[in-house]
C-alpha positions as CSV (number, residue, x, y, z in Angstrom):
1,X,-1.1,12.0,18.5
2,X,0.1,11.4,14.9
3,X,3.8,10.6,14.2
4,X,5.5,10.9,10.9
5,X,5.5,7.1,10.4
6,X,1.7,6.9,11.0
7,X,1.1,9.7,8.5
8,X,3.4,8.1,6.0
9,X,1.6,4.8,6.5
10,X,-1.8,6.3,5.9
11,X,-0.6,8.3,2.8
12,X,1.0,5.1,1.4
13,X,-2.1,3.1,1.9
14,X,-4.3,5.6,0.1
15,X,-2.0,6.1,-2.8
16,X,-1.3,2.4,-3.4
17,X,-5.1,1.6,-3.1
18,X,-6.1,4.1,-5.8
19,X,-3.3,3.0,-8.1
20,X,-3.9,-0.7,-7.6
21,X,-7.7,-0.4,-8.0
22,X,-7.3,1.4,-11.3
23,X,-4.7,-1.1,-12.6
24,X,-6.6,-4.2,-11.5
25,X,-9.9,-2.9,-12.9
26,X,-8.3,-2.1,-16.2
27,X,-6.6,-5.5,-16.4
28,X,-9.8,-7.3,-15.7
29,X,-11.6,-5.2,-18.4
30,X,-8.9,-6.1,-20.9
31,X,-9.3,-9.8,-20.1
32,X,-13.0,-9.6,-20.8
33,X,-14.2,-10.1,-17.3
34,X,-17.7,-8.6,-17.2
35,X,-18.2,-5.7,-14.8
36,X,-20.6,-6.1,-11.9
37,X,-20.7,-6.4,-8.2
38,X,-18.5,-9.4,-7.9
39,X,-15.8,-7.8,-10.0
40,X,-16.1,-4.6,-8.0
41,X,-15.7,-6.4,-4.7
42,X,-12.8,-8.4,-6.0
43,X,-11.0,-5.3,-7.2
44,X,-11.6,-3.6,-3.9
45,X,-10.4,-6.6,-1.9
46,X,-7.2,-7.1,-4.0
47,X,-6.4,-3.4,-3.9
48,X,-6.9,-3.3,-0.1
49,X,-4.6,-6.3,0.3
50,X,-1.9,-4.7,-1.8
51,X,-2.3,-1.4,0.0
52,X,-2.0,-3.0,3.4
53,X,1.1,-4.9,2.4
54,X,2.7,-1.7,1.1
55,X,1.7,0.1,4.3
56,X,3.2,-2.6,6.4
57,X,6.4,-2.5,4.4
58,X,6.7,1.3,4.9
59,X,5.9,0.9,8.6
60,X,8.6,-1.8,8.9
61,X,11.2,0.3,7.1
62,X,10.5,3.5,9.1
63,X,10.6,1.7,12.4
64,X,13.7,2.4,14.5
65,X,16.2,-0.3,15.1
66,X,15.8,-2.1,18.5
67,X,19.3,-0.9,19.5
68,X,18.3,2.7,18.9
69,X,15.2,2.3,21.0
70,X,17.2,0.9,23.9
71,X,19.7,3.8,23.7
72,X,16.8,6.3,24.0
73,X,15.7,4.8,27.4
C-alpha cells in the first residue's frame, strides 16, 4: 500500500507546487508580464518541474542504502 516515503513524496510535491506557483506568479506580476493563459500555463509548468525535482530529492534521500537492502534479504 502506501509507505512512509511515498506519503512524504506526495506531501512534498503538493507543498512545493503551491509555494512555487505563488512565488513564480508574484515574480512574473512584478516584472510586468501580463496575466493570461500563457502565463498561467508557464507558472503551472515551472511549479510542476520544481515540485517533481523536490519530490525526487526527498525520495532519493529517504531511500535505504544498497547495503541495508542486501542485509534485509
